[in-house]
Each structure stands twice: as structure tokens, then as C-alpha cells.
All heavy atoms as an XYZ file, in Angstrom:
792
protein
N      92.717    103.649     86.738
C      93.710    103.302     87.707
C      93.872    104.489     88.653
O      93.853    105.639     88.235
C      95.040    103.000     87.011
C      96.147    102.713     87.975
S      97.686    102.222     87.199
C      98.238    103.758     86.517
N      94.016    104.176     89.918
C      94.203    105.200     90.938
C      95.515    104.930     91.654
O      95.778    103.803     92.071
C      93.044    105.193     91.956
C      91.723    105.497     91.248
C      93.300    106.187     93.074
C      90.523    105.326     92.126
N      96.325    105.958     91.782
C      97.572    105.866     92.530
C      97.415    106.711     93.782
O      97.118    107.901     93.701
C      98.779    106.362     91.695
C     100.056    106.315     92.526
C      98.920    105.550     90.414
N      97.593    106.062     94.943
C      97.441    106.739     96.226
C      98.816    106.897     96.846
O      99.600    105.962     96.900
C      96.519    105.920     97.160
C      96.412    106.580     98.521
C      95.155    105.749     96.537
N      99.081    108.107     97.304
C     100.321    108.375     98.028
C      99.930    109.063     99.335
O      99.453    110.196     99.331
C     101.243    109.291     97.215
C     102.521    109.565     97.961
C     103.553    110.337     97.225
N     103.102    111.018     96.049
C     103.899    111.700     95.248
N     105.177    111.779     95.509
N     103.438    112.317     94.196
N     100.098    108.351    100.454
C      99.671    108.945    101.733
C     100.447    110.212    102.044
O     101.632    110.311    101.764
C      99.959    107.846    102.761
C     100.900    106.911    102.098
C     100.735    107.072    100.613
N      99.739    111.167    102.625
C     100.368    112.436    102.998
C     101.286    112.268    104.195
O     102.300    112.922    104.294
C      99.296    113.476    103.322
C      98.509    113.905    102.104
C      97.282    114.686    102.494
N      96.326    113.722    103.066
C      95.451    113.989    103.994
N      95.355    115.193    104.478
N      94.628    113.074    104.454
N     100.900    111.401    105.110
C     101.703    111.186    106.316
C     102.041    109.706    106.396
O     101.158    108.865    106.435
C     100.929    111.615    107.557
C     100.674    113.098    107.613
S      99.767    113.580    109.095
C     100.906    113.113    110.360
N     103.302    109.395    106.414
C     103.742    108.012    106.468
C     104.490    107.790    107.782
O     105.686    107.548    107.806
C     104.639    107.712    105.261
C     104.878    106.230    105.080
O     104.124    105.434    105.652
O     105.829    105.870    104.374
N     103.741    107.909    108.895
C     104.368    107.806    110.206
C     104.663    106.362    110.591
O     105.727    106.046    111.081
C     103.474    108.456    111.264
C     103.167    109.933    111.043
C     102.183    110.425    112.085
C     104.446    110.752    111.078
N     103.694    105.497    110.375
C     103.824    104.091    110.737
C     103.307    103.269    109.565
O     102.274    103.598    108.982
C     102.983    103.775    111.996
C     103.060    102.306    112.349
C     103.431    104.636    113.161
N     103.989    102.201    109.240
C     103.522    101.382    108.118
C     102.200    100.725    108.505
O     101.998    100.326    109.657
C     104.608    100.385    107.740
C     104.392     99.037    108.180
C     105.487     98.082    107.678
N     105.360     96.911    108.519
C     106.068     96.683    109.601
N     107.025     97.486    109.965
N     105.831     95.623    110.335
N     101.272    100.642    107.570
C      99.956    100.080    107.881
C     100.034     98.574    108.107
O     100.833     97.880    107.488
C      99.120    100.407    106.642
C     100.084    100.749    105.572
C     101.369    101.149    106.212
N      99.173     98.079    108.979
C      99.121     96.643    109.227
C      98.334     95.929    108.132
O      98.532     94.748    107.899
C      98.491     96.356    110.588
O      97.172     96.854    110.626
N      97.440     96.645    107.459
C      96.634     96.064    106.382
C      96.533     97.116    105.279
O      95.731     98.037    105.365
C      95.252     95.683    106.898
C      94.472     94.859    105.933
N      93.816     95.397    104.859
C      94.271     93.526    105.879
C      93.219     94.445    104.181
N      93.478     93.293    104.785
N      97.371     96.979    104.254
C      97.493     98.011    103.223
C      96.154     98.322    102.542
O      95.763     99.473    102.418
C      98.521     97.585    102.177
C      98.836     98.664    101.164
S      99.591    100.143    101.868
C     101.217     99.520    102.227
N      95.433     97.289    102.113
C      94.171     97.524    101.404
C      93.160     98.213    102.308
O      92.495     99.165    101.898
C      93.607     96.193    100.884
O      94.599     95.561    100.073
C      92.360     96.410    100.064
N      93.048     97.745    103.536
C      92.114     98.359    104.471
C      92.475     99.800    104.768
O      91.607    100.666    104.867
N      93.763    100.064    104.879
C      94.212    101.424    105.148
C      93.856    102.348    103.990
O      93.337    103.444    104.195
C      95.732    101.455    105.408
O      96.000    100.661    106.556
C      96.224    102.874    105.649
N      94.095    101.896    102.766
C      93.762    102.712    101.594
C      92.257    102.938    101.521
O      91.787    104.052    101.306
C      94.285    102.060    100.292
C      93.716    102.757     99.069
C      95.802    102.094    100.259
N      91.477    101.874    101.736
C      90.020    101.985    101.605
C      89.392    102.818    102.716
O      88.466    103.586    102.463
C      89.397    100.590    101.593
N      89.904    102.700    103.941
C      89.234    103.324    105.079
C      89.884    104.600    105.592
O      89.239    105.386    106.280
C      89.131    102.312    106.230
C      88.337    101.040    105.903
C      88.450    100.051    107.050
C      86.900    101.372    105.588
N      91.147    104.813    105.278
C      91.861    105.949    105.851
C      92.211    107.035    104.835
O      92.529    108.150    105.211
C      93.159    105.478    106.529
C      92.958    104.429    107.585
C      92.224    104.952    108.802
O      92.412    106.075    109.208
N      91.373    104.124    109.378
N      92.199    106.694    103.550
C      92.618    107.662    102.531
C      91.518    108.674    102.241
O      90.334    108.379    102.379
C      92.991    106.945    101.235
O      94.096    106.105    101.444
N      91.943    109.864    101.828
C      91.006    110.894    101.388
C      91.411    111.321     99.986
O      92.420    110.874     99.443
C      91.045    112.120    102.319
O      92.307    112.784    102.155
C      90.850    111.721    103.777
N      90.643    112.218     99.404
C      90.968    112.725     98.068
C      92.352    113.359     98.040
O      93.036    113.325     97.007
C      89.910    113.738     97.626
N      92.784    113.900     99.161
C      94.107    114.533     99.212
C      95.233    113.514     99.064
O      96.350    113.880     98.691
C      94.267    115.303    100.523
N      94.959    112.236     99.339
C      95.971    111.185     99.207
C      96.068    110.652     97.775
O      97.007    109.933     97.457
C      95.656    110.017    100.139
C      95.707    110.418    101.602
O      96.710    111.027    102.004
O      94.743    110.124    102.327
N      95.100    110.967     96.932
C      95.098    110.461     95.563
C      96.055    111.301     94.725
O      95.863    112.499     94.553
C      93.675    110.469     94.959
C      93.710    110.018     93.513
C      92.757    109.589     95.784
N      97.079    110.648     94.218
C      98.118    111.329     93.444
C      97.767    111.362     91.957
O      97.921    112.388     91.288
C      99.458    110.631     93.657
C     100.590    111.254     92.921
N     100.975    110.851     91.667
C     101.406    112.268     93.264
C     101.993    111.592     91.266
N     102.277    112.462     92.223
N      97.306    110.231     91.417
C      97.054    110.114     89.984
C      95.802    109.289     89.739
O      95.573    108.293     90.425
C      98.245    109.414     89.283
O      99.441    110.155     89.567
C      98.053    109.340     87.787
N      95.007    109.713     88.765
C      93.847    108.943     88.318
C      93.882    108.901     86.798
O      93.975    109.940     86.142
C      92.513    109.568     88.786
C      91.330    108.798     88.222
C      92.449    109.639     90.300
N      93.807    107.690     86.253
C      93.723    107.485     84.807
C      92.403    106.792     84.498
O      92.065    105.785     85.129
C      94.864    106.602     84.314
C      96.226    107.261     84.200
C      97.320    106.220     84.110
C      96.250    108.148     82.971
N      91.640    107.331     83.546
C      90.395    106.727     83.105
C      90.491    106.564     81.597
O      90.669    107.554     80.873
C      89.173    107.600     83.484
C      87.895    106.982     82.944
C      89.098    107.797     84.986
N      90.401    105.321     81.116
C      90.540    105.027     79.688
C      91.812    105.636     79.118
O      91.815    106.182     78.013
C      89.315    105.514     78.905
C      88.058    104.730     79.230
O      88.187    103.536     79.576
O      86.962    105.297     79.133
N      92.881    105.583     79.891
C      94.179    106.077     79.438
C      94.349    107.588     79.503
O      95.379    108.110     79.099
N      93.355    108.300     80.009
C      93.441    109.761     80.106
C      93.569    110.183     81.562
O      92.868    109.676     82.434
C      92.194    110.414     79.509
C      92.065    110.195     78.010
C      90.866    110.942     77.449
O      90.512    112.011     78.000
O      90.293    110.454     76.472
N      94.465    111.130     81.805
C      94.635    111.650     83.160
C      93.401    112.435     83.574
O      92.914    113.281     82.836
C      95.856    112.578     83.239
C      97.167    111.854     83.276
C      97.947    111.757     82.142
C      97.606    111.256     84.446
C      99.158    111.091     82.170
C      98.812    110.581     84.483
C      99.593    110.497     83.337
N      92.895    112.135     84.763
C      91.835    112.930     85.381
C      92.396    113.690     86.578
O      91.874    114.721     86.957
C      90.673    112.044     85.830
C      90.016    111.286     84.687
C      89.396    112.263     83.676
N      88.922    111.596     82.495
C      87.678    111.208     82.294
N      86.775    111.436     83.209
N      87.352    110.599     81.189
N      93.475    113.106     87.149
C      94.200    113.767     88.214
C      95.663    113.397     88.025
O      95.997    112.242     87.796
C      93.708    113.313     89.592
C      94.252    114.124     90.746
C      93.542    113.778     92.062
C      93.994    114.700     93.179
N      93.303    114.391     94.453
N      96.532    114.386     88.085
C      97.956    114.153     87.867
C      98.738    114.997     88.855
O      98.451    116.188     89.021
C      98.322    114.542     86.430
C      99.731    114.200     86.041
C      99.967    114.520     84.568
C     101.380    114.149     84.177
N     101.639    114.466     82.776
N      99.713    114.377     89.518
C     100.521    115.062     90.528
C      99.647    115.721     91.600
O      99.932    116.816     92.084
C     101.436    116.105     89.886
C     102.434    115.479     88.920
O     102.910    114.364     89.225
O     102.730    116.092     87.887
N      98.531    115.052     91.944
C      97.655    115.555     92.995
C      96.714    116.668     92.575
O      95.998    117.214     93.402
N      96.681    117.000     91.277
C      95.804    118.093     90.806
C      94.826    117.565     89.772
O      95.200    116.777     88.906
C      96.631    119.212     90.181
C      97.578    119.889     91.169
C      98.314    121.008     90.452
N      98.687    122.131     91.247
C      97.887    122.976     91.897
N      96.627    122.826     91.900
N      98.383    123.986     92.582
N      93.568    118.035     89.852
C      92.584    117.642     88.859
C      92.972    118.183     87.496
O      93.500    119.285     87.382
C      91.196    118.167     89.238
C      90.546    117.520     90.447
C      89.218    118.189     90.754
C      90.353    116.031     90.239
N      92.679    117.401     86.464
C      93.012    117.779     85.095
C      91.707    117.932     84.309
O      90.813    117.089     84.399
C      93.896    116.690     84.434
C      94.160    117.015     82.976
C      95.195    116.520     85.205
N      91.596    119.003     83.564
C      90.442    119.192     82.682
C      89.173    119.600     83.386
O      88.086    119.393     82.849
N      89.272    120.168     84.559
C      88.092    120.618     85.295
C      88.200    122.114     85.566
O      89.272    122.612     85.851
C      87.979    119.884     86.638
C      87.779    118.405     86.516
C      86.447    118.050     85.903
O      85.438    118.677     86.193
N      86.442    117.060     85.042
N      87.084    122.784     85.466
C      87.023    124.200     85.806
C      86.756    124.283     87.310
O      85.610    124.255     87.751
C      85.918    124.882     85.003
C      85.803    126.369     85.279
O      86.505    126.880     86.182
O      85.006    127.023     84.593
N      87.830    124.336     88.096
C      87.686    124.295     89.548
C      86.890    125.479     90.089
O      86.163    125.340     91.069
C      89.056    124.221     90.214
C      89.825    122.921     89.948
C      91.162    122.948     90.688
C      89.023    121.726     90.366
N      87.014    126.626     89.455
C      86.243    127.793     89.914
C      84.745    127.527     89.752
O      83.954    127.848     90.644
C      86.657    129.039     89.144
N      84.351    126.897     88.642
C      82.938    126.582     88.422
C      82.452    125.529     89.415
O      81.340    125.626     89.936
C      82.720    126.109     86.988
N      83.283    124.526     89.675
C      82.930    123.496     90.660
C      82.756    124.135     92.033
O      81.787    123.864     92.750
C      84.007    122.384     90.701
C      83.761    121.437     91.862
C      84.046    121.631     89.383
N      83.676    125.003     92.405
C      83.606    125.697     93.693
C      82.350    126.566     93.766
O      81.668    126.601     94.798
C      84.866    126.539     93.887
C      85.085    126.982     95.302
C      86.449    127.652     95.491
N      87.532    126.665     95.382
C      88.457    126.655     94.404
N      88.443    127.569     93.460
N      89.391    125.735     94.389
N      82.013    127.251     92.682
C      80.810    128.092     92.658
C      79.549    127.252     92.861
O      78.656    127.637     93.612
C      80.723    128.869     91.346
C      81.739    129.990     91.240
O      82.318    130.374     92.295
O      81.966    130.479     90.111
N      79.474    126.086     92.186
C      78.309    125.212     92.337
C      78.217    124.676     93.772
O      77.128    124.595     94.342
C      78.354    124.060     91.332
C      78.070    124.501     89.898
C      77.745    123.348     88.957
N      78.620    122.200     89.054
C      79.732    122.014     88.341
N      80.122    122.927     87.475
N      80.448    120.921     88.481
N      79.356    124.305     94.341
C      79.360    123.792     95.714
C      78.917    124.877     96.694
O      78.134    124.614     97.615
C      80.749    123.276     96.075
N      79.403    126.095     96.510
C      79.003    127.196     97.397
C      77.526    127.529     97.237
O      76.846    127.839     98.219
C      79.870    128.427     97.149
C      81.230    128.289     97.792
O      81.368    127.737     98.870
N      82.251    128.790     97.114
N      77.006    127.462     96.012
C      75.579    127.711     95.788
C      74.742    126.640     96.489
O      73.702    126.945     97.090
C      75.274    127.745     94.287
N      75.194    125.384     96.437
C      74.482    124.307     97.123
C      74.497    124.540     98.638
O      73.483    124.351     99.319
C      75.103    122.955     96.774
N      75.641    124.951     99.164
C      75.740    125.239    100.593
C      74.805    126.382    100.978
O      74.142    126.335    102.020
C      77.178    125.576    100.965
C      77.445    125.880    102.432
C      77.012    124.722    103.330
C      78.909    126.197    102.639
N      74.713    127.405    100.141
C      73.789    128.512    100.407
C      72.348    128.017    100.469
O      71.582    128.430    101.351
C      73.928    129.600     99.336
C      75.235    130.362     99.430
O      75.895    130.295    100.496
O      75.614    131.002     98.425
N      71.962    127.106     99.541
C      70.595    126.563     99.556
C      70.338    125.761    100.824
O      69.250    125.841    101.409
C      70.343    125.705     98.314
C      70.224    126.510     97.021
C      69.721    125.671     95.865
N      70.548    124.507     95.576
C      71.638    124.508     94.823
N      72.040    125.632     94.246
N      72.307    123.389     94.604
N      71.336    124.997    101.268
C      71.181    124.225    102.499
C      71.004    125.163    103.688
O      70.121    124.957    104.535
C      72.398    123.297    102.710
C      72.381    122.183    101.662
C      72.414    122.722    104.129
C      73.657    121.375    101.603
N      71.802    126.194    103.756
C      71.693    127.146    104.877
C      70.354    127.870    104.866
O      69.751    128.093    105.915
C      72.839    128.153    104.819
C      74.149    127.548    105.249
C      75.246    128.572    105.251
N      76.455    128.003    105.835
C      77.654    128.507    105.666
N      77.816    129.610    104.957
N      78.699    127.932    106.214
N      69.870    128.237    103.681
C      68.573    128.909    103.585
C      67.456    127.981    104.044
O      66.540    128.398    104.762
C      68.324    129.371    102.152
C      69.209    130.528    101.728
C      69.210    130.761    100.222
O      68.430    130.101     99.496
O      70.010    131.599     99.767
N      67.530    126.713    103.648
C      66.537    125.741    104.081
C      66.591    125.522    105.580
O      65.552    125.425    106.253
N      67.786    125.460    106.119
C      67.960    125.270    107.562
C      67.370    126.442    108.340
O      66.747    126.251    109.391
C      69.444    125.093    107.901
C      69.694    124.980    109.358
N      70.075    126.055    110.131
C      69.609    123.924    110.193
C      70.204    125.654    111.380
N      69.945    124.367    111.448
N      67.541    127.637    107.824
C      67.029    128.828    108.515
C      65.504    128.798    108.612
O      64.928    129.398    109.521
C      67.496    130.092    107.796
N      64.833    128.084    107.703
C      63.369    128.013    107.699
C      62.828    126.937    108.643
O      61.633    126.905    108.912
C      62.872    127.735    106.283
C      63.168    128.863    105.318
C      62.746    128.497    103.907
C      63.166    129.562    102.915
N      62.863    129.162    101.535
N      63.702    126.059    109.135
C      63.248    124.991    110.024
C      62.877    125.562    111.385
O      63.469    126.534    111.850
C      64.357    123.944    110.207
C      64.712    123.122    108.981
C      65.928    122.255    109.274
C      63.538    122.262    108.548
N      61.895    124.945    112.058
C      61.550    125.417    113.403
C      62.709    125.172    114.360
O      63.431    124.190    114.237
C      60.326    124.573    113.780
C      60.316    123.422    112.843
C      61.079    123.823    111.622
N      62.889    126.074    115.277
C      63.960    125.954    116.267
C      63.493    125.057    117.403
O      62.372    125.177    117.878
C      64.352    127.337    116.811
C      64.733    128.339    115.734
C      65.913    127.852    114.909
C      66.283    128.862    113.846
N      66.390    128.294    112.528
N      64.350    124.167    117.831
C      64.033    123.228    118.904
C      64.908    123.533    120.121
O      66.102    123.780    119.982
C      64.299    121.791    118.467
C      63.623    121.390    117.178
C      62.137    121.271    117.369
N      61.529    120.784    116.133
C      60.296    121.016    115.797
N      59.516    121.729    116.580
N      59.813    120.556    114.683
N      64.312    123.481    121.295
C      65.053    123.717    122.523
C      65.664    122.433    123.059
O      65.346    121.336    122.594
N      66.530    122.563    124.058
C      67.213    121.391    124.629
C      66.243    120.338    125.169
O      66.477    119.144    125.002
C      68.065    121.971    125.755
C      68.207    123.420    125.437
C      66.992    123.808    124.659
N      65.140    120.757    125.799
C      64.192    119.789    126.343
C      63.514    118.995    125.234
O      63.346    117.779    125.349
C      63.153    120.501    127.204
C      63.722    121.015    128.513
C      62.677    121.716    129.361
O      61.481    121.652    129.022
O      63.077    122.313    130.374
N      63.132    119.678    124.179
C      62.477    118.991    123.059
C      63.442    118.026    122.366
O      63.086    116.904    122.039
C      61.945    120.024    122.063
C      61.057    119.427    121.002
C      60.418    120.466    120.110
O      60.780    121.662    120.194
O      59.554    120.081    119.310
N      64.674    118.458    122.193
C      65.677    117.584    121.572
C      65.962    116.387    122.478
O      66.033    115.245    122.016
C      66.966    118.372    121.266
C      66.686    119.414    120.172
C      68.098    117.441    120.843
C      67.791    120.406    119.948
N      66.079    116.635    123.795
C      66.294    115.540    124.741
C      65.147    114.547    124.715
O      65.361    113.328    124.773
N      63.924    115.052    124.615
C      62.757    114.171    124.529
C      62.787    113.313    123.278
O      62.459    112.122    123.308
N      63.210    113.924    122.179
C      63.302    113.167    120.924
C      64.323    112.043    121.059
O      64.068    110.898    120.670
C      63.683    114.099    119.774
C      63.708    113.393    118.462
C      62.671    113.222    117.602
C      64.836    112.738    117.875
N      63.089    112.498    116.514
C      64.402    112.193    116.644
C      66.162    112.557    118.260
C      65.251    111.470    115.813
C      67.008    111.842    117.422
C      66.558    111.314    116.212
N      65.497    112.346    121.621
C      66.527    111.306    121.786
C      66.049    110.217    122.748
O      66.332    109.032    122.537
C      67.849    111.906    122.263
C      68.688    112.427    121.138
C      68.798    113.782    120.919
C      69.362    111.558    120.292
C      69.562    114.277    119.873
C      70.131    112.033    119.244
C      70.233    113.398    119.031
N      65.331    110.601    123.793
C      64.796    109.604    124.720
C      63.833    108.660    124.019
O      63.884    107.437    124.205
N      62.929    109.218    123.207
C      61.977    108.385    122.457
C      62.711    107.486    121.465
O      62.373    106.303    121.314
C      60.968    109.276    121.732
N      63.720    108.018    120.805
C      64.483    107.219    119.841
C      65.194    106.068    120.545
O      65.242    104.940    120.034
C      65.493    108.109    119.109
N      65.740    106.325    121.734
C      66.422    105.281    122.492
C      65.442    104.178    122.909
O      65.747    102.989    122.807
C      67.096    105.887    123.711
C      67.925    104.899    124.493
C      68.651    105.553    125.655
O      68.175    106.583    126.167
O      69.703    105.012    126.035
N      64.240    104.572    123.346
C      63.236    103.572    123.729
C      62.819    102.728    122.530
O      62.686    101.505    122.628
C      62.020    104.261    124.351
C      62.289    104.814    125.750
C      61.017    105.304    126.431
N      60.357    106.400    125.729
C      60.717    107.684    125.817
N      61.734    108.039    126.588
N      60.059    108.611    125.154
N      62.640    103.367    121.366
C      62.262    102.613    120.162
C      63.373    101.656    119.748
O      63.112    100.510    119.374
C      61.934    103.573    119.018
C      60.595    104.253    119.168
S      60.113    105.184    117.708
C      61.146    106.632    117.874
N      64.622    102.113    119.814
C      65.744    101.250    119.443
C      65.828    100.056    120.384
O      66.028     98.913    119.936
C      67.055    102.041    119.456
N      65.655    100.289    121.675
C      65.691     99.191    122.650
C      64.592     98.181    122.353
O      64.814     96.965    122.400
C      65.528     99.728    124.074
O      66.622    100.543    124.418
N      63.408     98.656    122.041
C      62.296     97.753    121.720
C      62.595     96.954    120.459
O      62.368     95.745    120.407
C      61.011     98.545    121.556
C      59.838     97.665    121.260
C      58.557     98.436    121.193
N      57.502     97.532    120.764
C      56.393     97.920    120.222
N      56.154     99.203    120.041
N      55.486     97.057    119.856
N      63.129     97.640    119.438
C      63.448     96.937    118.190
C      64.509     95.867    118.413
O      64.419     94.767    117.860
C      63.897     97.920    117.108
C      62.758     98.780    116.609
O      61.593     98.415    116.718
N      63.092     99.935    116.067
N      65.525     96.174    119.221
C      66.564     95.173    119.508
C      65.972     93.999    120.281
O      66.283     92.838    120.001
C      67.731     95.781    120.291
C      68.662     96.577    119.437
C      68.966     97.884    119.761
C      69.265     96.016    118.306
C      69.834     98.627    118.973
C      70.132     96.751    117.521
C      70.416     98.066    117.851
N      65.127     94.292    121.270
C      64.556     93.184    122.049
C      63.665     92.319    121.171
O      63.664     91.094    121.300
C      63.787     93.703    123.261
O      62.638     94.425    122.862
N      62.904     92.916    120.253
C      62.077     92.137    119.327
C      62.950     91.299    118.392
O      62.644     90.143    118.104
C      61.180     93.053    118.496
C      60.057     93.684    119.306
O      59.823     93.249    120.457
O      59.423     94.625    118.773
N      64.046     91.895    117.911
C      64.919     91.200    116.961
C      65.587     89.993    117.584
O      65.834     88.994    116.913
C      65.954     92.162    116.406
N      65.883     90.067    118.889
C      66.610     88.982    119.553
C      65.722     88.215    120.544
O      66.214     87.580    121.463
C      67.852     89.519    120.267
C      68.848     90.061    119.273
C      69.041     91.439    119.109
C      69.599     89.198    118.481
C      69.938     91.932    118.186
C      70.501     89.670    117.557
C      70.685     91.051    117.417
O      71.562     91.533    116.500
N      64.402     88.262    120.338
C      63.471     87.580    121.239
C      63.739     86.078    121.288
O      63.522     85.441    122.313
C      62.039     87.853    120.808
N      64.195     85.510    120.190
C      64.475     84.081    120.137
C      65.926     83.763    120.405
O      66.398     82.663    120.131
C      64.081     83.518    118.763
C      62.594     83.657    118.513
O      61.809     83.597    119.497
O      62.199     83.839    117.340
N      66.677     84.704    120.897
C      68.098     84.488    121.179
C      68.965     85.096    120.100
O      68.496     85.544    119.063
N      70.248     85.087    120.371
C      71.218     85.660    119.445
C      71.484     84.642    118.339
O      71.779     83.475    118.621
C      72.535     86.017    120.173
C      73.581     86.538    119.203
C      72.260     87.035    121.262
N      71.391     85.058    117.056
C      71.657     84.112    115.964
C      73.104     83.605    116.001
O      74.005     84.325    116.395
C      71.397     84.916    114.692
C      70.890     86.240    115.117
C      71.049     86.369    116.587
N      73.268     82.366    115.596
C      74.625     81.758    115.592
C      75.432     82.226    114.407
O      74.994     82.666    113.434
C      74.509     80.253    115.564
């Protein structure tokens, strides 16, 4: 079971379920129960070594940055050319998809 408590309650939502599903973040989750055991209580994780989780996340970020540093550098013209080619391919794919008209 998950209990969500919005951080900011400025205006009541027009669609409660949609608001919870599309607008909520982990910070809005107040309580989580799994098989009757608290996993999050009063907005805080229970039974987790947050320092270890943070260390693993930072190590992953370091690996991503190291990998990024090894990628070839692209200039504005090359990037613009790539986007132009992607736009032409997307236009062609859309025209092929709707060659027989828009589906009903």
C-alpha cells in the first residue's frame, strides 16, 4: 500500500488518480507498506543504508561521466546535420504510415 501526500496543495486536482500517477514524485510518498512491513514511514525510507545507496548512485554517475568523456566531440554543424537527417526520416516514415489515409 502506498500513501501519497502532496507537498503543495494549491488547487484541488480535477482528476485525482491522474494527478497521483502523473504529477507525484518520490517526495510525495508518505508511507509504503509491503506485506505489512513499512518500507517508507513519515516520508523516510526504512531499513535502507542510505549512505550505501548514495555511494552506489555516485559511482554509477562517475562511470557515466567517464564514458561520456571518451565520446567524440561533435560541433554545432554536425549536430544540426544529424537533426536534419532525423527530421527527414521521420517525415518519410509518417508519410509512409499514412499513405492510405488516417485510420478511423
